[in-house]
C-alpha positions in Angstrom: 43.1 -159.3 116.1 46.2 -159.4 118.2 46.5 -159.3 122.0 47.5 -155.9 123.5 50.8 -156.1 125.4 50.3 -156.1 129.1 51.9 -153.2 131.1 52.2 -151.3 134.3 52.8 -147.5 134.2 52.8 -144.6 136.6 49.7 -142.5 136.6 49.9 -138.8 136.2 49.1 -137.6 139.7 50.4 -140.7 141.4 49.9 -144.4 141.7 50.3 -147.2 139.1 47.9 -148.7 136.5 48.0 -152.1 134.8 46.3 -152.9 131.6 44.3 -155.7 133.2 42.9 -153.3 135.8 42.0 -150.7 133.1 40.1 -153.4 131.2 38.2 -154.7 134.2 35.1 -152.6 133.6 35.2 -151.8 129.8 37.1 -151.6 126.6 39.6 -148.7 126.5 41.1 -146.4 123.9 44.9 -146.1 124.5 46.1 -142.8 123.1 49.9 -142.5 122.8 51.1 -138.9 122.5 53.9 -136.4 122.9 53.3 -132.9 124.2 55.3 -131.3 121.4 53.3 -133.0 118.6 51.0 -130.6 116.8 48.6 -133.4 115.7 48.4 -134.6 119.3 47.6 -131.0 120.3 44.8 -131.0 117.8 43.5 -134.6 118.6 43.4 -134.8 122.4 40.9 -131.9 122.8 38.5 -133.8 120.5 39.1 -137.0 122.5 38.3 -134.9 125.7 34.8 -134.5 124.3 34.4 -138.3 124.2 35.7 -139.1 127.7 32.3 -139.2 129.4 30.9 -141.6 126.9 30.7 -145.4 126.8 34.4 -145.9 126.1 37.2 -145.3 128.6 39.9 -143.2 127.1 43.4 -143.5 128.6 46.2 -141.2 127.3 49.8 -142.4 127.4 52.3 -139.6 127.5 55.8 -140.0 126.3 56.8 -137.0 128.4 57.5 -136.3 132.1 54.7 -135.6 134.6 55.3 -131.9 134.9 55.3 -131.3 131.1 52.3 -133.6 130.7 50.3 -131.7 133.3 51.2 -128.4 131.6 50.0 -129.9 128.3 46.6 -130.8 129.8 46.2 -127.3 131.3 47.2 -125.6 128.0 44.9 -127.6 125.8 42.0 -127.9 128.2 42.2 -131.7 128.6 41.8 -133.9 131.7 42.0 -137.4 130.2 43.2 -140.2 132.5 46.9 -140.2 131.8 49.8 -142.7 132.2 53.5 -141.9 131.8 55.7 -143.8 129.5 58.7 -141.5 129.7 62.1 -141.3 127.9 63.8 -141.9 131.3 62.5 -145.4 131.3 63.2 -146.0 127.6 59.6 -145.9 126.5 58.9 -149.5 127.4 55.2 -149.6 126.6 55.5 -147.5 123.5 58.1 -149.9 122.2 56.0 -152.9 123.1 53.1 -151.4 121.1 55.4 -150.6 118.2 54.8 -146.8 118.2 56.6 -145.1 115.3 54.8 -141.8 115.4 52.2 -140.1 117.5 49.3 -139.8 118.0 48.7 -143.5 117.7 45.5 -145.0 119.3 44.6 -148.6 120.1 41.0 -149.7 120.7 41.5 -152.5 123.2 38.5 -154.7 123.8 37.7 -156.0 127.3 39.3 -159.4 126.4 42.6 -157.6 125.7 42.5 -157.8 121.9 43.3 -154.8 119.8 40.3 -154.3 117.5 41.5 -151.1 115.9 44.6 -149.0 115.4 44.5 -145.4 114.4 47.6 -143.5 113.4 47.6 -139.7 113.1 44.3 -137.9 112.9 41.6 -139.5 110.6 38.2 -137.7 110.8 36.1 -140.8 109.8 37.8 -142.9 112.5 37.2 -140.2 115.1 33.6 -140.2 114.0 33.5 -143.9 114.5 34.9 -143.5 118.0 32.2 -141.0 118.7 29.6 -143.5 117.7 31.1 -146.1 120.0 31.2 -143.5 122.8 27.7 -142.2 122.1 29.0 -138.7 121.8 29.8 -136.6 118.7 33.4 -135.5 118.7 32.9 -132.5 116.4 30.4 -129.6 116.4 28.5 -128.8 113.2 30.1 -125.4 112.9 33.7 -126.8 113.1 36.0 -127.1 110.1 37.7 -130.4 110.8 40.4 -131.8 108.4 39.8 -135.2 106.9 43.3 -136.4 107.7 46.6 -135.3 109.3 49.6 -137.5 109.6 51.1 -138.0 113.0 
């Protein structure tokens, strides 16, 4: 397991967040996304279902605050969100080696990355659901097994 790169980013809605502060209480799932990404549009609402579970979920938007807020409204999501925008050159996305979105990193409380999920993988989402103590999918939903990001 490798160490997650430290960072400080603006929060959607104001203020700043550092990785060390985010990890102070529990492990986190960092979810890098772009508002124009159809797989992100599919994935984040499922992650929304997990947000009140045992794992803190923190979205990292590669878009500006206004567009990101509009995304959350349009897709019914209210995940804690940080901004890693193009204006700043995507410093955190670059430090994490993001090549496509969505990409998720399960960062343990000691700062190590225990899992990386690229795109949408149903079995990995189910595993996150187990970790959260919440099922991400309803029995009546037709959920694809995999979608590339």
